[in-house]
C-alpha angles and dihedrals in degrees: 000000000000090000092058089053090049092051090046092051092047092050093047090049092051092048093050089047091054090061090076095061117128117264119236118249094244087066095045102041113062112208120204117259113261089240139015135207122237124215088258090059095251116139115227128189125220091276093052095254115148112240128211124222092277093050099255119142115250130206124222091278093053095253120138116258119224097008113137136189103239098191091050092046094050097040111131096020114130098198123079126186092215098037113154095015118121114250109202095198089059096034089226143083117271113263127237134044135279115242119255116250121256126257113292095016092116092057093067135250116336099015107095129082112289094021118150096234112146116237112234116244113272098026126103118255116248116258118264118261114266135192132039120316116254116231118234116257123210117247116254 
């Protein structure tokens, strides 16, 4: 019976000792909300832009700011970052071609022209690149 009391006293002492642990900064420092509501019900972000129901910024005429039409912007481009990958929403592979890597890319990091590899002491620095840059060509 005495051992149960000792264990209970030790457990209660440990639990009371844990109350003095430091509090993380995210609990101490209160950051402002990313948006606020005006009395009229309009939501404003931290830079006083009015927000629509989805959270997009609106200009004075009520048009979304910064929204772009991606298909129209990328029309005519032959490269595609996800070319060849299967897109389940379209039930097809992504069109286009991935760009070919630059010269020296296959040798690993720090081996191509313009790499930031440090030259060891006592060796001559490599000559600067000369000539016109060659544009990347898509793979067939």
